[in-house]
N, C-alpha and C positions, 0 to 999 in steps of 0.2 A: 652852544657853548663852542666856545674858539676851540679849535683843532688843533693848532701848532702852537707849539711852545717854547720861548725863546730862549738862549742861554741864561740872557738877564733875569726869568722869572725861572728859571730851574730850582731856584736854591730857594724858595720863597715860603714862608713859613708861618701856621699860625701865630697871631701876636695876642689876638684881645679872645677873653673866654668870657663867654658868655653866659653862662650860667654856673652860681658857684654857690654855696654855701659857708660863706667862708667868716661871716659874721658873728664875734662869740656872744651867746648865752640869747641867739633869737629861736632856732626851732631845733631841728634833730641834727644839724651840722655841727662847726666849732662849737664843743662845751666852754671854751673860757678864751680869754687872751693869748695865752701862751699857746693852744691849738694853731688858732687865725695868722699868728702870726710863724709858726712855722710853715703851714699850709701856704703862705704869701711867699716864703723865702723858698720853700718848693716850687712853687707858678715860677719866681725870677729865675732859679736855674736852668728852668724850662724853656727858659726865654719866652714869655708872658710878660706882657708892659701893661695892658688894662684888663681888670676881672670887672665883672657886671654881677654884682653882691645880691643876690638873690634870693633873701628868706621866705617859706613859705606864709604865706597870706591866708586864711581864710573866712570870708566874710560872715559865715552862720556864730565864728567864735571870735570877730574883735572888729572893735569899729577903726575905719582908714586910720583915721589920728591918734589912735591909741599904738595902732604898731608904727607909724612913722615916728616917734615920741622914741617908740624901743627900737627903733633902728636907728635914729641919730645919735641915742644914749653907746649903743656899741660900734658906731664905726668913731663915733670919738673918741671911744678907746684907743683904738688901734692907731689913728693920723697924731696923737698925745703924744704915743708913749717912744720913749727914744728907739728901740730898735727899727716904727718903720721910718722915722724921721734921719735913721743913719745912711750913709750913699749907698749900703749892702744892700738896702730893698729898693726902691725906685718904683713903685707899684701904682700907677692911678686907677684908685677905688670909685665904680662906678656904680650910687645907688639905683636899685631897682627891687624891686619882687616878683616871685613867684606864686600867682594866684589861678589857685583854685576855681575852676569854672565850675556854678552853682545857677538853680533854675532863678529866673529875676534875678540876678547880680547886673544886668543890664540896669534895676532899675534906678542904684546908686554909681556915684560917680565916683568912676574905681583912678580916674586920670592922675590924681598924685601919685601913686605906684609905679607909675613909667618909667620904662628905664630913662634914667638922671639926664638930660640933655635932648630929650626924643622924646616922642608920641609911641615907642613903641612898646606893649605892654606883655610882660610875659604871663603867658594861661599855661596852667595845668590843667589837664581833661580827667575827669575822677576815671578810676578803673573800675569800670562796670560798663558795658555792652553799650553802644554804641545806641544814642535814640536822639529823632530829629532837633530836639530842642536843644543842644549840643552847638549843633552848626547855627540853629537860630540866634541863642543867646553870643556867640563869636560874634555873629555878623550886627545886633543889635549893639553888642560893646564900640562896633565902631564907628556906628552910625551919633549913638545915644553921647557917649562918652570920647568919640573924633581921636578916637585912638588906633594905632596900627596893633593888631592881637599877633604877636610870637609864638607859637605853638608849640611847649616845650616837649625835648627829646620825642620828633615825630616816629624815631624807630623804635620806643616802646608798640605804638598801635599800629607799626606794619608787623609787628610779633603776636597783636592779642585780639584785634579786629577783619572781620571776614573786609577781603577784598571790595565788594561793592560798595565797604562802608568808607576804609578809605578814601574810594576815589571821590565820595562824598564831599568827605572834607579836604580831601586835594583839589575840592572843588573851588575853593573860597582862594581864590587867588590875591585875593587883595593881604593876605598875611604873610608873616616871614616864620618861617620853620627852623626848630633849630634842631640840631644831633647832635646828640650824645660822641663823646669820644669815644669811648669805650665800647660802640653799637660797630664801627669804623672796623671791626677786626673781624669782621661777619659776612660772607661775599654776598648771603642776603640782603642786605644793608645797603651795603655797597653799591650794589646792581639798583635797589627801590632808588636811592639817591642822586645814584648818575644820571637816571632815569630825568630826575625832576629836576637836575641841573639843564638838562638838553630839554625839557621844555619852558626852563628858564623861570622855573620858581625859586625866590630866594632863601637863601640858605646859609645859613650859618653853623658855627660851633658853639660847644660849651664841654668842658668837662665834668657837672652837675657833684660836684668836689663837697663830701658832706666831713673828711675827716683825714687823716693820716695813714689810713692802716686798710680799711674794706673797699673807701669810695674815696681813693686819694684823686689830686692834679693828675692827669692823663693825656693832657692835646696832644704831645709829643708822641706818644706811642701809634695814634692815630695818623700823624705825618710819616710817620716811618714805616708800616701799612702802604702807607698811598702814595707813598713816592718812590714805590717798586714797578709802574706803570707810567706810560704816558698818556691813557688814560686819567690814572689818580693825578698825579702832577696837576691835570687839564682841572680836576674838581677842586682840588687846594686851589691854584690860581683863581676860580668860577667864586668861591667862597669867600675869599678874601675882598676878591670885591664887592660882593654884596654887603661885605661887615663895611667898608670903606663907604658904600652907597650909605649903609643904614644914619649912622651919624652925621655924612655930610648934609642930611635931608634934615636932620635935628629932629 
């Protein structure tokens, strides 16, 4: 990671939220259109320009086609609303999904759930102790569906996995790793993420927003924390470059 910061990029800010449950009535996120629009308005006020709408997807509960239909209906509700089309919003909603990693998921083509315009698939690991089948499935997905896995909220696993298992997960150098903004309040997480950046892991930020109260959009809080130090601003700049490269590669 470049250790020099120019005056030009000293004010760089996160403009893309790679993880948001902002679509109405899709999962445990926004309950209805009204809340969705308020979430988007809050994001706009925070300077966010792009949001990856990533509702939960569970293969054992629903077929891919059914999920895509529900997601399109929810998306259409937003973009057809007068509030979204007013000049006050102006946020680009990019369709995606937060796919729960399951055993044998690689036998199903889930590439349609990639972040729109890319071959990047946001994957949530199950909240159970690490097992080798997890990294096996991540690798298999990258091969059978020809996707680039993006591991959702890598910071959570830093807190619950043993170090040897975190190291095993980070051995998957072909992955992208998404960090929750809220977690960047903690020194342990910042230290781990900064080390990942120095080792050239692909890192992006997401709010993992679900609502307006308990889990609201909060990416500026991460930027405010990081900008207090030169090393923190370096991390912001590095993650911004990773974001740009992700969309550029498609």
